[in-house]
N, CA, C and O atoms as a printed pandas DataFrame, in Angstrom:
     atom_number atom_name residue_name chain_id  residue_number  x_coord  y_coord  z_coord
0              1         N          MET        A               1  109.342   60.809   48.493
1              2        CA          MET        A               1  108.139   61.582   48.182
2              3         C          MET        A               1  106.741   61.095   47.571
3              4         O          MET        A               1  105.749   61.804   47.407
4              5         N          GLU        A               2  106.864   59.814   47.285
5              6        CA          GLU        A               2  105.397   59.838   46.759
6              7         C          GLU        A               2  104.568   59.249   47.547
7              8         O          GLU        A               2  103.445   59.030   47.092
8              9         N          ALA        A               3  104.940   58.743   49.214
9             10        CA          ALA        A               3  103.998   58.565   49.835
10            11         C          ALA        A               3  103.171   59.657   50.330
11            12         O          ALA        A               3  101.981   59.481   50.592
12            13         N          ASN        A               4  103.857   60.972   50.493
13            14        CA          ASN        A               4  102.870   61.971   50.567
14            15         C          ASN        A               4  102.250   62.336   49.909
15            16         O          ASN        A               4  101.401   63.097   50.372
16            17         N          ASN        A               5  102.217   62.068   48.366
17            18        CA          ASN        A               5  101.234   62.444   47.224
18            19         C          ASN        A               5   99.904   61.405   47.452
19            20         O          ASN        A               5   98.773   61.822   47.201
20            21         N          THR        A               6  100.111   60.115   47.914
21            22        CA          THR        A               6   98.667   59.434   48.258
22            23         C          THR        A               6   98.125   59.623   49.536
23            24         O          THR        A               6   96.968   59.306   49.813
24            25         N          VAL        A               7   99.127   60.261   50.536
25            26        CA          VAL        A               7   98.246   60.318   51.792
26            27         C          VAL        A               7   97.676   62.152   51.235
27            28         O          VAL        A               7   96.831   62.601   52.010
28            29         N          LYS        A               8   97.960   62.877   50.359
29            30        CA          LYS        A               8   97.428   63.372   50.085
30            31         C          LYS        A               8   96.176   63.655   49.121
31            32         O          LYS        A               8   95.392   64.598   49.013
32            33         N          THR        A               9   96.265   62.958   48.751
33            34        CA          THR        A               9   94.685   62.254   47.562
34            35         C          THR        A               9   93.909   61.061   48.541
35            36         O          THR        A               9   92.738   60.868   48.214
36            37         N          THR        A              10   94.283   60.448   49.403
37            38        CA          THR        A              10   93.397   59.866   49.921
38            39         C          THR        A              10   91.826   60.045   50.490
39            40         O          THR        A              10   90.929   59.202   50.463
40            41         N          PRO        A              11   91.777   61.656   51.106
41            42        CA          PRO        A              11   90.833   61.989   51.581
42            43         C          PRO        A              11   90.582   62.657   50.375
43            44         O          PRO        A              11   89.354   62.630   50.464
44            45         N          SER        A              12   90.794   63.238   49.313
45            46        CA          SER        A              12   90.363   63.504   48.201
46            47         C          SER        A              12   89.607   63.027   47.535
47            48         O          SER        A              12   88.626   63.667   47.155
48            49         N          VAL        A              13   89.883   61.362   47.071
49            50        CA          VAL        A              13   89.614   60.109   46.556
50            51         C          VAL        A              13   88.542   59.976   47.691
51            52         O          VAL        A              13   87.476   59.988   47.076
52            53         N          THR        A              14   88.345   59.890   48.648
53            54        CA          THR        A              14   87.072   59.618   49.973
54            55         C          THR        A              14   86.324   60.599   49.771
55            56         O          THR        A              14   85.201   60.142   49.556
56            57         N          ALA        A              15   86.314   61.765   49.716
57            58        CA          ALA        A              15   85.305   62.819   49.585
58            59         C          ALA        A              15   84.767   62.678   48.177
59            60         O          ALA        A              15   83.601   62.947   47.887
60            61         N          ALA        A              16   85.682   62.240   47.311
61            62        CA          ALA        A              16   84.689   62.158   45.733
62            63         C          ALA        A              16   83.914   61.345   45.868
63            64         O          ALA        A              16   82.854   61.599   45.295
64            65         N          GLN        A              17   83.965   59.953   46.662
65            66        CA          GLN        A              17   83.686   58.912   46.509
66            67         C          GLN        A              17   82.149   59.214   47.424
67            68         O          GLN        A              17   81.145   58.547   47.173
68            69         N          ALA        A              18   82.155   60.084   48.275
69            70        CA          ALA        A              18   81.240   60.614   49.079
70            71         C          ALA        A              18   80.750   61.212   48.420
71            72         O          ALA        A              18   79.548   61.200   48.685
72            73         N          THR        A              19   81.063   62.050   47.289
73            74        CA          THR        A              19   80.226   63.275   46.898
74            75         C          THR        A              19   79.403   62.146   45.610
75            76         O          THR        A              19   78.223   62.307   45.297
76            77         N          GLU        A              20   80.228   61.118   45.041
77            78        CA          GLU        A              20   79.222   60.440   44.057
78            79         C          GLU        A              20   78.064   59.522   44.657
79            80         O          GLU        A              20   77.086   59.224   43.971
80            81         N          ALA        A              21   78.232   59.061   46.054
81            82        CA          ALA        A              21   77.335   58.409   46.302
82            83         C          ALA        A              21   76.091   59.461   46.549
83            84         O          ALA        A              21   74.895   59.327   46.290
84            85         N          GLN        A              22   76.757   60.478   47.102
85            86        CA          GLN        A              22   74.861   61.263   47.502
86            87         C          GLN        A              22   74.643   61.584   45.830
87            88         O          GLN        A              22   73.531   61.324   45.371
88            89         N          LEU        A              23   75.480   62.033   45.098
89            90        CA          LEU        A              23   74.624   62.337   43.594
90            91         C          LEU        A              23   74.218   61.254   43.429
91            92         O          LEU        A              23   73.054   61.536   43.144
92            93         N          ARG        A              24   74.283   59.938   43.372
93            94        CA          ARG        A              24   73.779   58.872   43.287
94            95         C          ARG        A              24   72.258   58.642   44.010
95            96         O          ARG        A              24   71.294   58.029   43.553
96            97         N          ALA        A              25   72.377   59.266   45.138
97            98        CA          ALA        A              25   71.257   58.915   46.070
98            99         C          ALA        A              25   70.102   59.684   45.957
99           100         O          ALA        A              25   68.938   59.320   46.124
100          101         N          GLU        A              26   70.814   61.498   45.462
101          102        CA          GLU        A              26   69.849   62.100   45.099
102          103         C          GLU        A              26   69.350   62.142   43.407
103          104         O          GLU        A              26   68.424   62.799   42.932
104          105         N          ILE        A              27   70.183   61.322   42.785
105          106        CA          ILE        A              27   69.353   61.103   40.905
106          107         C          ILE        A              27   68.387   60.114   40.954
107          108         O          ILE        A              27   67.385   60.170   40.242
108          109         N          ALA        A              28   68.709   58.749   42.134
109          110        CA          ALA        A              28   67.581   58.233   42.645
110          111         C          ALA        A              28   66.480   58.609   43.016
111          112         O          ALA        A              28   65.429   58.223   42.505
112          113         N          ARG        A              29   66.565   59.381   43.919
113          114        CA          ARG        A              29   65.216   59.996   44.934
114          115         C          ARG        A              29   64.369   61.027   43.666
115          116         O          ARG        A              29   63.147   60.976   43.533
116          117         N          LEU        A              30   65.269   61.937   42.803
117          118        CA          LEU        A              30   64.707   62.347   41.663
118          119         C          LEU        A              30   64.017   61.687   40.706
119          120         O          LEU        A              30   63.165   62.303   40.066
120          121         N          GLN        A              31   64.280   60.288   40.446
121          122        CA          GLN        A              31   63.779   59.827   39.698
122          123         C          GLN        A              31   62.560   58.575   39.804
123          124         O          GLN        A              31   62.069   58.016   38.824
124          125         N          GLY        A              32   62.192   58.277   41.330
125          126        CA          GLY        A              32   61.502   58.350   41.714
126          127         C          GLY        A              32   59.979   59.125   42.058
127          128         O          GLY        A              32   58.816   58.738   41.944
128          129         N          GLN        A              33   60.543   60.294   42.490
129          130        CA          GLN        A              33   59.719   61.852   42.223
130          131         C          GLN        A              33   59.075   61.871   40.873
131          132         O          GLN        A              33   57.925   62.247   40.646
132          133         N          LEU        A              34   59.871   61.460   40.072
133          134        CA          LEU        A              34   59.636   62.097   38.332
134          135         C          LEU        A              34   58.414   60.681   38.390
135          136         O          LEU        A              34   57.282   61.096   38.143
136          137         N          ALA        A              35   58.453   59.608   38.582
137          138        CA          ALA        A              35   58.478   58.506   38.237
138          139         C          ALA        A              35   56.856   58.506   38.845
139          140         O          ALA        A              35   55.983   58.078   38.090
140          141         N          SER        A              36   56.421   59.058   40.404
141          142        CA          SER        A              36   55.236   58.956   40.790
142          143         C          SER        A              36   54.595   59.947   40.364
143          144         O          SER        A              36   53.419   59.766   40.681
144          145         N          LYS        A              37   54.710   60.882   39.829
145          146        CA          LYS        A              37   54.288   62.152   39.220
146          147         C          LYS        A              37   53.900   62.352   37.835
147          148         O          LYS        A              37   53.528   63.442   37.400
148          149         N          ARG        A              38   54.026   60.849   36.862
149          150        CA          ARG        A              38   53.508   60.964   35.799
150          151         C          ARG        A              38   52.022   60.755   35.655
151          152         O          ARG        A              38   51.410   60.087   36.488
152          153         N          PRO        A              39   51.606   61.141   34.932
153          154        CA          PRO        A              39   50.163   61.056   34.835
154          155         C          PRO        A              39   49.918   59.604   34.342
155          156         O          PRO        A              39   50.645   59.079   33.499
156          157         N          LEU        A              40   48.868   58.992   34.905
157          158        CA          LEU        A              40   48.082   57.839   34.444
158          159         C          LEU        A              40   47.913   57.730   32.778
159          160         O          LEU        A              40   47.592   58.702   32.095
160          161         N          LYS        A              41   48.156   56.506   32.274
161          162        CA          LYS        A              41   48.249   56.334   31.049
162          163         C          LYS        A              41   47.126   55.289   30.604
163          164         O          LYS        A              41   47.390   54.211   31.137
164          165         N          PHE        A              42   45.828   55.197   29.728
165          166        CA          PHE        A              42   45.153   54.257   29.561
166          167         C          PHE        A              42   45.278   53.636   28.249
167          168         O          PHE        A              42   45.084   54.351   27.266
168          169         N          GLN        A              43   45.603   52.292   28.079
169          170        CA          GLN        A              43   45.214   51.632   26.852
170          171         C          GLN        A              43   44.231   50.916   26.878
171          172         O          GLN        A              43   43.598   50.745   27.920
172          173         N          VAL        A              44   43.808   50.181   25.383
173          174        CA          VAL        A              44   44.073   48.992   25.066
174          175         C          VAL        A              44   44.926   48.040   24.698
175          176         O          VAL        A              44   45.677   47.939   23.728
176          177         N          ALA        A              45   44.651   47.195   25.827
177          178        CA          ALA        A              45   45.994   45.853   25.366
178          179         C          ALA        A              45   45.667   45.278   24.302
179          180         O          ALA        A              45   44.456   45.334   24.086
180          181         N          GLU        A              46   46.446   44.583   23.319
181          182        CA          GLU        A              46   46.264   43.146   22.419
182          183         C          GLU        A              46   44.943   42.397   22.483
183          184         O          GLU        A              46   43.989   42.248   21.720
184          185         N          LYS        A              47   45.278   41.981   23.719
185          186        CA          LYS        A              47   44.002   40.628   23.972
186          187         C          LYS        A              47   42.470   41.819   24.699
187          188         O          LYS        A              47   41.504   41.432   25.357
188          189         N          GLY        A              48   42.753   43.081   24.305
189          190        CA          GLY        A              48   41.286   43.931   24.657
190          191         C          GLY        A              48   41.231   44.260   25.685
191          192         O          GLY        A              48   40.296   45.060   25.704
192          193         N          GLY        A              49   41.839   44.140   27.128
193          194        CA          GLY        A              49   41.950   44.278   28.197
194          195         C          GLY        A              49   42.501   46.203   28.381
195          196         O          GLY        A              49   43.162   47.023   27.745
196          197         N          VAL        A              50   41.719   46.132   29.649
197          198        CA          VAL        A              50   42.254   47.851   29.802
198          199         C          VAL        A              50   43.618   47.885   30.346
199          200         O          VAL        A              50   43.474   47.162   31.332
200          201         N          SER        A              51   44.490   48.147   30.346
201          202        CA          SER        A              51   46.325   48.449   30.817
202          203         C          SER        A              51   46.073   50.160   31.594
203          204         O          SER        A              51   45.633   51.190   31.082
204          205         N          VAL        A              52   46.508   49.915   32.839
205          206        CA          VAL        A              52   47.015   51.171   33.502
206          207         C          VAL        A              52   48.149   51.296   33.451
207          208         O          VAL        A              52   48.710   50.212   33.609
208          209         N          TYR        A              53   49.132   52.500   33.233
209          210        CA          TYR        A              53   50.475   52.503   33.264
210          211         C          TYR        A              53   50.223   53.598   33.964
211          212         O          TYR        A              53   49.274   54.347   34.195
212          213         N          ASN        A              54   52.008   53.407   34.397
213          214        CA          ASN        A              54   52.692   54.604   35.427
214          215         C          ASN        A              54   52.129   54.574   36.954
215          216         O          ASN        A              54   52.379   55.487   37.741
216          217         N          LEU        A              55   51.338   53.429   37.298
217          218        CA          LEU        A              55   50.797   53.391   38.934
218          219         C          LEU        A              55   52.543   52.482   39.970
219          220         O          LEU        A              55   52.763   52.373   41.176
220          221         N          GLY        A              56   53.743   51.846   38.198
221          222        CA          GLY        A              56   54.245   51.107   38.895
222          223         C          GLY        A              56   55.395   50.907   38.211
223          224         O          GLY        A              56   55.639   51.910   37.540
224          225         N          ARG        A              57   56.361   49.905   38.055
225          226        CA          ARG        A              57   56.664   49.476   37.509
226          227         C          ARG        A              57   56.509   48.691   35.944
227          228         O          ARG        A              57   57.027   48.877   34.843
228          229         N          PHE        A              58   55.460   47.679   36.527
229          230        CA          PHE        A              58   54.853   47.179   35.278
230          231         C          PHE        A              58   52.845   47.909   35.392
231          232         O          PHE        A              58   52.257   48.314   36.396
232          233         N          PRO        A              59   52.319   47.804   33.915
233          234        CA          PRO        A              59   50.753   47.913   34.181
234          235         C          PRO        A              59   50.107   47.534   34.389
235          236         O          PRO        A              59   50.173   46.375   33.979
236          237         N          VAL        A              60   49.051   47.769   35.008
237          238        CA          VAL        A              60   47.898   46.930   35.466
238          239         C          VAL        A              60   46.890   46.623   34.174
239          240         O          VAL        A              60   46.334   47.490   33.500
240          241         N          THR        A              61   46.788   45.198   33.993
241          242        CA          THR        A              61   45.612   45.349   32.864
242          243         C          THR        A              61   44.574   44.221   33.621
243          244         O          THR        A              61   44.728   43.234   34.339
244          245         N          LEU        A              62   43.417   44.966   33.023
245          246        CA          LEU        A              62   42.089   43.788   33.760
246          247         C          LEU        A              62   41.252   44.098   32.446
247          248         O          LEU        A              62   41.562   44.923   31.587
248          249         N          TYR        A              63   39.917   43.122   32.459
249          250        CA          TYR        A              63   38.974   42.995   31.318
250          251         C          TYR        A              63   38.113   43.754   31.724
251          252         O          TYR        A              63   37.881   43.910   32.924
252          253         N          LYS        A              64   37.424   44.422   30.676
253          254        CA          LYS        A              64   36.112   45.832   31.216
254          255         C          LYS        A              64   35.161   45.194   32.232
255          256         O          LYS        A              64   34.810   45.967   33.123
256          257         N          GLU        A              65   34.645   43.895   32.296
257          258        CA          GLU        A              65   34.171   43.175   33.759
258          259         C          GLU        A              65   34.701   43.672   34.895
259          260         O          GLU        A              65   34.124   44.369   35.729
260          261         N          GLN        A              66   36.139   43.184   34.905
261          262        CA          GLN        A              66   36.894   43.055   35.995
262          263         C          GLN        A              66   36.932   44.651   36.480
263          264         O          GLN        A              66   36.893   44.908   37.683
264          265         N          TRP        A              67   36.995   45.497   35.677
265          266        CA          TRP        A              67   37.105   47.255   36.166
266          267         C          TRP        A              67   35.483   47.456   36.521
267          268         O          TRP        A              67   35.233   48.069   37.559
268          269         N          ASP        A              68   34.637   47.087   35.904
269          270        CA          ASP        A              68   33.235   47.226   36.263
270          271         C          ASP        A              68   33.242   46.973   37.759
271          272         O          ASP        A              68   32.831   47.725   38.642
272          273         N          ARG        A              69   33.859   45.612   37.890
273          274        CA          ARG        A              69   33.555   45.117   39.378
274          275         C          ARG        A              69   34.295   45.783   40.791
275          276         O          ARG        A              69   33.936   45.864   41.966
276          277         N          LEU        A              70   35.502   46.206   40.043
277          278        CA          LEU        A              70   36.331   46.904   40.671
278          279         C          LEU        A              70   35.951   48.379   41.721
279          280         O          LEU        A              70   36.175   48.883   42.822
280          281         N          ILE        A              71   35.063   48.615   40.153
281          282        CA          ILE        A              71   35.070   50.288   40.650
282          283         C          ILE        A              71   33.352   50.642   40.970
283          284         O          ILE        A              71   32.803   51.739   40.868
284          285         N          ALA        A              72   32.650   49.135   41.444
285          286        CA          ALA        A              72   31.691   48.988   42.187
286          287         C          ALA        A              72   31.593   48.638   43.083
287          288         O          ALA        A              72   30.489   48.628   43.627
288          289         N          ASP        A              73   33.017   48.043   43.858
289          290        CA          ASP        A              73   32.980   48.019   45.050
290          291         C          ASP        A              73   34.237   49.301   45.706
291          292         O          ASP        A              73   34.743   49.357   46.827
292          293         N          ILE        A              74   34.370   49.901   44.911
293          294        CA          ILE        A              74   35.696   51.281   45.179
294          295         C          ILE        A              74   35.491   51.450   46.605
295          296         O          ILE        A              74   36.393   51.195   47.403
296          297         N          SER        A              75   34.440   51.834   46.937
297          298        CA          SER        A              75   34.230   52.108   48.394
298          299         C          SER        A              75   34.302   50.797   49.794
299          300         O          SER        A              75   34.582   50.898   50.989
300          301         N          LYS        A              76   34.033   50.007   49.206
301          302        CA          LYS        A              76   34.808   48.132   50.280
302          303         C          LYS        A              76   36.158   48.440   49.850
303          304         O          LYS        A              76   36.813   48.297   50.882
304          305         N          LEU        A              77   37.140   48.858   48.705
305          306        CA          LEU        A              77   38.441   48.341   48.432
306          307         C          LEU        A              77   38.872   49.784   50.077
307          308         O          LEU        A              77   39.395   49.703   51.188
308          309         N          GLU        A              78   38.139   51.074   49.092
309          310        CA          GLU        A              78   38.932   52.149   50.379
310          311         C          GLU        A              78   38.759   51.668   51.310
311          312         O          GLU        A              78   39.765   51.202   51.846
312          313         N          ALA        A              79   37.549   51.514   51.967
313          314        CA          ALA        A              79   37.751   51.145   53.413
314          315         C          ALA        A              79   38.424   50.282   54.394
315          316         O          ALA        A              79   38.379   50.212   55.622
316          317         N          PHE        A              80   39.219   49.489   53.250
317          318        CA          PHE        A              80   39.704   48.043   53.964
318          319         C          PHE        A              80   41.048   48.490   53.614
319          320         O          PHE        A              80   41.927   48.193   54.423
320          321         N          ILE        A              81   41.472   49.316   52.302
321          322        CA          ILE        A              81   42.916   49.872   52.551
322          323         C          ILE        A              81   43.185   51.243   53.801
323          324         O          ILE        A              81   44.196   51.943   53.866
324          325         N          LYS        A              82   42.154   51.319   54.554
325          326        CA          LYS        A              82   42.169   52.317   55.191
326          327         C          LYS        A              82   42.515   51.473   56.752
327          328         O          LYS        A              82   43.520   51.553   57.460
328          329         N          GLU        A              83   41.413   50.764   56.914
329          330        CA          GLU        A              83   41.466   49.617   57.544
330          331         C          GLU        A              83   43.205   48.958   58.326
331          332         O          GLU        A              83   43.785   48.853   59.407
332          333         N          GLN        A              84   43.338   48.738   57.183
333          334        CA          GLN        A              84   44.866   47.496   56.831
334          335         C          GLN        A              84   45.684   48.948   57.339
335          336         O          GLN        A              84   46.096   48.894   58.497
336          337         N          HIS        A              85   45.926   50.086   56.670
337          338        CA          HIS        A              85   46.413   51.268   56.955
338          339         C          HIS        A              85   46.732   51.498   58.365
339          340         O          HIS        A              85   47.830   51.444   58.919
340          341         N          ASP        A              86   45.429   51.798   58.908
341          342        CA          ASP        A              86   45.578   52.205   60.182
342          343         C          ASP        A              86   45.794   51.055   61.662
343          344         O          ASP        A              86   45.886   51.212   62.880
344          345         N          ALA        A              87   45.804   49.758   60.602
345          346        CA          ALA        A              87   47.123   48.291   61.482
346          347         C          ALA        A              87   48.076   48.481   61.238
347          348         O          ALA        A              87   48.980   47.913   61.850
348          349         N          GLY        A              88   48.360   49.455   60.132
349          350        CA          GLY        A              88   50.219   49.118   60.243
350          351         C          GLY        A              88   50.365   47.846   59.528
351          352         O          GLY        A              88   51.497   47.365   59.494
352          353         N          LYS        A              89   49.295   47.150   58.885
353          354        CA          LYS        A              89   49.651   46.052   58.279
354          355         C          LYS        A              89   50.193   46.146   56.341
355          356         O          LYS        A              89   50.628   45.211   55.670
356          357         N          LEU        A              90   49.965   47.531   55.912
357          358        CA          LEU        A              90   50.601   48.096   54.521
358          359         C          LEU        A              90   51.783   48.280   54.456
359          360         O          LEU        A              90   52.316   48.961   55.332
360          361         N          ALA        A              91   52.468   47.786   53.510
361          362        CA          ALA        A              91   53.583   48.085   52.642
362          363         C          ALA        A              91   53.484   49.738   51.887
363          364         O          ALA        A              91   52.931   50.141   50.864
364          365         N          LEU        A              92   54.254   50.367   52.879
365          366        CA          LEU        A              92   54.403   51.387   52.292
366          367         C          LEU        A              92   55.548   51.735   51.157
367          368         O          LEU        A              92   56.713   51.380   51.340
368          369         N          LYS        A              93   55.169   52.410   50.043
369          370        CA          LYS        A              93   55.909   52.531   48.765
370          371         C          LYS        A              93   57.714   53.267   49.466
371          372         O          LYS        A              93   57.496   54.406   49.880
372          373         N          VAL        A              94   58.783   52.997   49.594
373          374        CA          VAL        A              94   59.614   53.738   50.273
374          375         C          VAL        A              94   60.656   54.299   48.718
375          376         O          VAL        A              94   60.925   53.618   47.728
376          377         N          GLY        A              95   61.053   55.772   49.019
377          378        CA          GLY        A              95   61.912   56.491   47.948
378          379         C          GLY        A              95   63.158   56.079   48.325
379          380         O          GLY        A              95   63.291   55.407   49.348
380          381         N          ALA        A              96   64.334   56.465   47.466
381          382        CA          ALA        A              96   65.407   56.468   48.118
382          383         C          ALA        A              96   66.319   56.745   48.883
383          384         O          ALA        A              96   67.466   56.298   48.863
384          385         N          ASN        A              97   65.586   57.941   50.018
385          386        CA          ASN        A              97   66.306   58.662   50.372
386          387         C          ASN        A              97   65.672   57.754   51.760
387          388         O          ASN        A              97   66.086   58.252   52.807
388          389         N          GLY        A              98   64.917   56.746   51.945
389          390        CA          GLY        A              98   64.061   55.970   53.083
390          391         C          GLY        A              98   62.779   56.757   53.560
391          392         O          GLY        A              98   62.052   56.502   54.520
392          393         N          ALA        A              99   62.707   57.601   52.800
393          394        CA          ALA        A              99   61.328   58.214   53.339
394          395         C          ALA        A              99   60.054   57.710   52.487
395          396         O          ALA        A              99   59.873   57.465   51.294
396          397         N          SER        A             100   59.187   57.666   53.749
397          398        CA          SER        A             100   57.844   57.306   52.682
398          399         C          SER        A             100   57.085   57.986   51.688
399          400         O          SER        A             100   56.378   58.955   51.967
400          401         N          ALA        A             101   57.220   57.454   50.376
401          402        CA          ALA        A             101   56.545   58.158   49.075
402          403         C          ALA        A             101   55.159   58.235   49.423
403          404         O          ALA        A             101   54.351   58.729   48.636
């Protein structure tokens, strides 16, 4: 009789594992969305650089002169990114569900 109990619970265990995996995937997807929707935060770092938070896992920190150079050439950066994207050379951030973010 014990064998019947094992057979009956196996589909339930499998379904529970599948449900758990789906829930974990959904949590990861939602966390990714939350991370991408957080507003940018700016802060002066200990050594005087300007840090930008919430772009990714780590902040981006540059000194004022570096930000000035980057901002001055923003149109070149945008053109470069577009060119590389059109050529299919850029890696796209992929969410937990496999779709591009």
